[in-house]
C-alpha positions in Angstrom: 72.9 -244.2 77.1 69.5 -242.5 77.5 68.6 -241.6 81.1 65.1 -240.9 82.3 66.2 -238.8 85.2 68.3 -236.5 83.0 65.4 -236.2 80.6 63.1 -235.1 83.4 65.6 -232.5 84.6 66.3 -231.1 81.1 63.3 -228.8 80.8 63.6 -227.7 84.4 67.1 -226.5 83.7 66.2 -225.0 80.3 68.7 -227.2 78.5 68.7 -228.2 74.8 69.6 -231.5 73.2 72.9 -229.9 72.2 73.6 -229.4 75.9 72.9 -233.0 76.7 75.5 -234.1 74.1 78.1 -232.9 76.6 77.1 -235.8 78.9 78.1 -239.5 78.9 76.5 -242.0 81.3 77.8 -245.5 81.4 76.3 -248.6 83.0 72.8 -249.6 83.9 70.6 -250.9 86.7 70.3 -253.1 88.7 73.3 -252.3 90.9 71.6 -252.9 94.3 69.0 -255.5 95.5 66.1 -253.3 94.7 63.7 -253.1 91.7 63.9 -249.3 91.6 66.3 -247.6 89.2 68.6 -246.3 92.0 71.8 -246.3 89.9 70.5 -244.7 86.8 68.6 -242.1 88.9 71.7 -241.2 90.8 73.8 -241.0 87.6 71.2 -238.7 85.9 71.3 -236.3 88.9 75.1 -236.3 89.1 75.3 -235.7 85.3 72.9 -232.9 85.7 74.9 -231.3 88.4 78.0 -231.7 86.4 76.4 -230.1 83.3 75.1 -227.2 85.4 78.7 -226.6 86.6 79.9 -227.0 83.0 77.4 -224.3 81.9 78.8 -221.9 84.5 82.3 -222.6 83.3 81.2 -222.0 79.7 79.7 -218.7 80.9 83.1 -217.7 82.5 85.4 -218.8 79.7 83.5 -219.7 76.6 84.8 -223.3 76.9 82.5 -226.3 76.7 83.6 -229.4 78.6 82.5 -233.0 78.8 80.7 -234.6 81.7 80.9 -238.3 82.4 79.2 -240.4 85.2 79.3 -244.2 85.9 76.1 -245.7 87.2 77.7 -248.0 89.8 79.7 -245.1 91.3 76.7 -242.8 91.3 74.6 -245.4 93.1 77.3 -245.6 95.8 76.8 -242.0 96.7 73.3 -242.8 97.9 75.0 -244.9 100.6 78.2 -243.0 101.2 77.7 -242.5 105.0 77.6 -246.3 105.4 81.2 -246.6 104.0 82.8 -243.7 105.9 85.8 -245.0 107.8 87.5 -243.3 110.8 90.8 -245.1 110.8 92.2 -243.8 114.1 89.0 -244.0 116.1 87.8 -247.1 118.1 84.7 -248.8 116.7 81.5 -247.2 117.8 78.7 -249.2 119.4 75.6 -249.5 117.2 73.2 -246.6 117.8 70.3 -247.5 120.1 67.0 -247.6 118.1 63.4 -248.4 118.9 60.6 -248.0 116.4 60.7 -248.8 112.7 57.8 -250.3 110.9 55.2 -251.5 113.4 51.7 -252.9 113.1 48.6 -250.9 114.2 45.2 -252.0 115.5 43.7 -251.6 112.0 46.3 -253.8 110.4 48.4 -251.0 108.8 52.1 -250.5 109.1 53.3 -247.3 110.8 56.9 -246.0 110.8 58.0 -244.7 114.2 61.1 -242.5 114.2 62.4 -241.7 117.6 64.2 -238.6 116.4 63.4 -235.0 117.4 61.9 -235.4 120.9 62.1 -238.9 122.5 60.4 -237.8 125.7 57.3 -236.5 123.8 57.3 -239.7 121.8 57.2 -241.9 124.9 54.4 -239.7 126.3 52.3 -239.9 123.1 52.8 -243.7 122.8 52.5 -244.2 126.6 55.4 -246.7 126.4 58.9 -247.2 127.7 62.1 -246.6 125.6 62.5 -250.1 124.3 61.3 -252.0 121.3 59.0 -254.4 123.0 57.1 -251.7 124.8 56.9 -249.6 121.6 55.5 -252.5 119.6 52.7 -253.1 122.1 51.8 -249.5 122.3 51.5 -249.0 118.5 49.5 -252.2 118.2 46.8 -250.6 120.4 46.4 -247.6 118.2 44.5 -246.8 115.0 46.9 -245.8 112.2 45.1 -242.6 111.2 44.7 -241.4 114.8 48.3 -242.2 115.5 49.5 -240.3 112.5 47.5 -237.2 113.5 48.8 -237.5 117.1 52.4 -237.5 115.9 51.8 -234.5 113.7 50.0 -232.6 116.5 53.0 -233.1 118.8 55.7 -232.4 116.2 56.9 -236.1 116.1 58.1 -238.1 113.1 55.9 -240.9 112.1 53.6 -241.9 109.2 51.4 -244.6 107.7 53.0 -246.9 105.1 50.9 -246.1 102.0 50.9 -247.5 98.5 51.7 -245.3 95.6 48.1 -245.4 94.6 47.0 -244.2 98.1 49.5 -241.4 98.0 48.4 -240.3 94.6 44.9 -239.5 95.9 46.1 -238.0 99.2 45.7 -234.2 99.4 49.5 -233.7 99.8 50.3 -236.2 97.1 47.9 -234.5 94.6 49.6 -231.2 95.1 53.1 -232.5 94.7 52.2 -234.5 91.6 51.5 -231.2 89.8 54.9 -229.8 90.7 58.4 -230.5 89.2 60.8 -232.4 91.3 62.8 -229.2 91.8 61.5 -225.6 91.3 63.5 -222.5 90.4 61.4 -219.4 91.0 62.3 -215.8 90.4 61.1 -213.8 93.4 62.7 -210.3 92.8 64.5 -208.1 90.4 68.1 -207.1 90.6 70.9 -206.4 88.0 72.8 -209.3 86.5 75.8 -210.4 88.5 78.7 -211.8 86.6 80.5 -214.7 88.2 83.5 -213.7 90.4 87.0 -214.3 89.1 88.4 -217.8 89.5 89.6 -221.0 87.8 86.6 -223.2 88.8 82.9 -223.1 87.9 81.8 -221.7 91.3 85.0 -219.8 92.3 84.2 -216.8 94.5 80.5 -217.9 95.0 79.6 -217.7 98.7 77.2 -220.2 100.1 75.8 -219.8 103.6 74.8 -223.3 104.8 72.2 -223.5 107.5 71.4 -227.2 107.1 71.6 -230.4 109.1 71.8 -234.2 108.7 72.1 -235.4 105.0 70.0 -233.7 102.3 70.8 -230.0 102.9 74.5 -230.5 103.6 74.8 -232.6 100.5 73.6 -229.7 98.5 76.3 -227.3 99.8 78.9 -230.1 99.7 78.2 -230.4 95.9 78.6 -226.6 95.5 82.0 -226.9 97.3 83.2 -229.7 94.9 82.9 -227.1 92.1 84.8 -224.4 93.9 82.2 -222.5 96.1 83.2 -221.0 99.4 80.8 -222.8 101.7 80.4 -221.7 105.4 78.3 -224.0 107.5 76.5 -222.2 110.3 75.0 -224.2 113.3 74.7 -224.2 117.0 76.5 -226.3 119.5 73.4 -227.4 121.4 71.7 -229.0 118.3 71.9 -232.8 118.1 73.9 -234.3 115.3 75.4 -237.6 114.1 79.2 -237.6 113.7 79.2 -239.9 110.6 76.7 -237.8 108.8 78.6 -234.6 109.7 81.9 -235.9 108.3 80.3 -237.4 105.2 78.7 -234.1 104.2 81.3 -231.6 105.4 84.1 -232.0 102.8 85.2 -228.8 101.3 83.4 -226.5 103.9 84.3 -224.2 106.6 82.3 -224.5 109.8 81.2 -222.0 112.5 78.7 -221.8 115.4 76.2 -218.9 115.7 73.6 -219.6 118.4 70.7 -217.4 117.4 69.4 -217.5 121.0 72.4 -215.4 122.1 72.5 -211.6 121.8 74.2 -210.3 118.7 74.3 -213.5 116.7 71.3 -212.7 114.6 73.0 -209.5 113.5 76.2 -211.5 112.6 74.1 -213.9 110.5 72.5 -211.0 108.7 75.9 -209.6 107.9 77.0 -212.9 106.4 73.8 -213.2 104.5 74.1 -209.7 102.9 77.5 -210.8 101.5 76.4 -214.2 100.4 75.3 -215.5 96.9 73.5 -218.6 98.2 71.4 -219.0 101.4 70.7 -222.7 101.9 68.5 -224.0 104.7 66.6 -227.2 105.5 64.7 -226.5 108.7 61.0 -227.2 109.1 58.9 -224.8 107.0 58.6 -221.5 108.9 61.3 -222.2 111.5 63.9 -220.0 110.0 61.3 -217.6 108.6 60.2 -217.1 112.2 63.5 -215.5 112.9 63.2 -213.1 110.0 65.1 -215.1 107.4 62.2 -215.9 105.0 63.1 -215.9 101.2 61.3 -212.6 100.8 63.1 -210.9 103.8 66.5 -212.3 102.7 66.0 -211.1 99.1 64.9 -207.7 100.3 68.2 -207.3 102.2 70.4 -209.1 99.7 68.9 -208.6 96.1 70.3 -211.3 93.9 70.3 -214.0 96.5 69.6 -217.6 95.6 67.6 -219.0 98.5 67.8 -222.9 98.4 65.2 -224.7 100.6 64.2 -228.3 101.1 61.9 -230.1 103.6 60.2 -233.4 103.9 56.7 -233.0 102.5 57.0 -230.1 100.1 56.7 -226.3 100.2 52.9 -226.0 100.0 49.9 -228.1 101.0 48.4 -229.4 104.3 51.5 -231.4 105.2 54.1 -228.7 104.3 54.8 -227.8 107.9 55.1 -231.4 109.2 58.3 -232.7 110.5 59.9 -235.6 108.6 63.0 -237.5 107.6 64.2 -239.7 104.8 62.3 -242.7 106.1 59.0 -241.0 106.1 59.2 -239.8 102.5 59.8 -243.4 101.5 57.0 -244.6 103.8 54.2 -242.3 102.6 54.8 -242.5 98.9 54.7 -246.3 98.4 58.4 -247.0 98.1 58.7 -248.9 101.4 55.7 -251.1 100.9 56.8 -252.1 97.4 60.4 -252.7 98.6 59.1 -255.0 101.3 57.6 -257.3 98.6 61.1 -258.6 97.9 62.8 -261.0 100.2 65.6 -259.4 102.1 69.2 -260.2 101.1 71.4 -262.1 103.5 72.3 -260.3 106.7 75.6 -258.3 106.2 77.7 -258.6 109.3 79.4 -255.2 108.7 76.2 -253.3 108.4 74.7 -255.1 111.4 77.7 -254.3 113.5 77.8 -250.7 112.4 74.0 -249.9 112.6 72.5 -252.5 114.9 68.8 -252.5 115.4 68.3 -249.6 112.9 69.6 -252.0 110.2 67.3 -254.8 111.1 64.2 -252.7 111.7 64.5 -250.4 108.7 66.7 -251.8 105.9 66.4 -255.5 106.6 62.8 -256.3 107.5 61.2 -259.6 106.7 59.4 -260.1 103.4 55.9 -258.7 103.6 56.8 -255.9 106.0 57.8 -252.4 104.6 61.5 -251.9 104.0 63.6 -248.9 103.2 65.6 -248.7 100.0 69.3 -249.3 100.4 71.2 -246.3 101.9 69.5 -242.9 102.2 68.1 -242.5 98.7 65.8 -239.6 99.1 68.1 -237.7 101.4 71.1 -237.7 99.0 68.9 -237.4 95.9 67.2 -234.3 97.3 70.5 -232.7 98.2 71.9 -233.2 94.7 68.6 -231.9 93.2 68.9 -228.7 95.3 72.5 -228.2 94.2 71.4 -228.5 90.6 68.7 -226.0 91.0 71.0 -223.6 92.8 73.6 -223.7 90.0 70.9 -223.2 87.3 69.6 -220.2 89.3 73.2 -218.7 89.5 73.4 -219.1 85.8 70.2 -217.2 85.3 71.3 -214.5 87.8 74.5 -214.0 85.8 72.6 -213.5 82.6 69.3 -211.7 83.6 69.7 -210.8 87.2 67.1 -211.4 89.9 66.7 -213.2 93.2 65.6 -216.8 93.2 64.0 -219.5 95.4 65.1 -223.1 94.7 62.9 -225.6 96.5 62.4 -229.4 96.6 61.6 -232.0 99.2 62.3 -235.6 100.2 58.8 -236.6 99.2 59.2 -235.1 95.7 62.4 -237.2 95.3 60.6 -240.3 96.5 57.8 -239.7 94.0 60.3 -239.3 91.3 62.0 -242.6 92.1 58.6 -244.3 92.1 57.6 -243.0 88.6 61.0 -243.7 86.8 60.4 -247.4 86.5 61.6 -250.8 87.6 64.1 -253.5 86.8 63.5 -257.3 86.6 62.8 -258.9 90.0 65.2 -261.8 89.6 68.0 -259.5 88.3 67.5 -257.2 91.3 67.7 -260.0 93.8 71.0 -261.2 92.4 72.7 -258.0 93.4 74.9 -257.8 96.6 73.8 -255.5 99.4 77.3 -254.1 100.0 79.7 -252.6 97.5 82.6 -254.6 96.1 86.2 -254.0 97.1 87.0 -253.1 93.5 84.4 -250.3 93.5 85.3 -249.1 97.0 89.0 -248.8 96.0 88.1 -246.6 93.0 85.9 -244.3 95.1 87.8 -243.9 98.3 89.9 -240.9 99.3 92.1 -241.3 102.4 92.7 -238.0 104.2 94.7 -237.0 107.3 92.6 -234.1 108.5 95.0 -233.1 111.2 92.0 -232.7 113.5 90.4 -234.7 116.2 88.9 -237.0 113.5 92.4 -238.2 112.6 92.7 -240.2 109.3 89.4 -240.8 107.4 88.4 -242.6 104.3 85.4 -241.4 102.3 84.0 -241.3 98.8 85.3 -238.6 96.5 83.2 -236.8 93.8 82.0 -239.2 91.1 81.2 -236.8 88.3 84.1 -236.6 85.8 84.7 -233.1 84.3 87.1 -232.7 81.3 88.4 -229.2 82.2 87.5 -228.5 85.8 87.8 -231.8 87.9 85.4 -231.9 90.8 87.3 -231.8 94.1 87.1 -230.5 97.6 89.8 -227.9 98.3 89.4 -228.0 102.1 89.7 -230.9 104.5 86.8 -232.1 106.6 86.8 -230.4 110.0 84.8 -230.7 113.2 81.8 -228.4 113.6 82.5 -224.9 114.9 86.2 -224.8 113.8 86.1 -221.4 112.0 85.2 -217.8 112.7 81.9 -216.5 111.1 83.5 -214.6 108.3 83.8 -214.9 104.5 87.1 -215.5 102.7 88.3 -212.9 100.3 87.1 -213.4 96.8 
């Protein structure tokens, strides 16, 4: 069936109609209680990633292969952390959460995210760490003044805008002129044939300096097609166990605290032997330590530098902190989603996510509401993986160093422009996945680590010659030494 997302990605990747004939997408929206084309968008992105892997395989072997994606299964990948199951671990209490969509003094909605620095947040809001105090504090503030104060203090918060408001915003105007993912040649170097191997990305080394969902989803996608992915982080950085497990399949994991003597040199050594350098920190954060795209390409000609952030790579908001929720909030998705009545409360989601569920995904009609799952996080990660594989294809043929870049906000804008489904059809969809679909998607794994047995979604793209799979089990952070495997 035709797919708008795949059609948008076709010219970015440089594909022809003949290339698209290798792809079959089955099913259609709605598959969730939202009017946005979540399933078809997810299917288009997965199909594009599969086709990019297939093109690399064709470059290796001369063999073309077929790529197939089911819309229902693809949509589930935008919610995969919700369905992760630790079978040997006791149930975890719902995470504490205060904030969400709150009313301001000028009758706007403002999303307060308590992440990054809760103490600074409480100082800026002049409130206590509970929902009632936060509601009262935000109600006293003007939305524009509050948004500026959050930005000035490095906090995560934004006004809920309509799509029309975002279209005339300075940052929205800039992003509207950019493709949803960019692939930019930034240096010259000889062509690099793909290493030997029996999978599309065999022997390709990816250095993964990302956190939470979007960036790690990119490198996890490369791993499912055979890349050697080494995640690099630091023990002191906060994380969420469910997110870590969900995005760590197929990777090795090490700690390198760049505040400690000698670790920057170790990271450079890894970088000089890598093919892909993937990072998702705030614009300038990694560059400040000497790892800008230009500096990395100078030391490792032929590198593919994959980068994502919240608000885009250029413009007045490029350096602002942000998460999945803020991308939906500023671009109009949350306000439009809130026009639909919420589906019935799901006890499983309420038990698992507590107040975050009720204040973000299950708000009353008329208040902004997030789309089901983590749509822009996962979408951005898959988009970055697509661009990375296309850049590797270009490098193999013509050489060069490349920057691949996208953002959560660009993904949200893409979702907004791809269309809608009928309101009544959308409202007839269940909020949680059926047992039939779950049983098709689940992989159960005994990791032989402190996680014990886990159940998680396997890759959903079907490849006729090189099935997508993760060759390594999921492991806790910091398990491995900071070295590359032999090619």
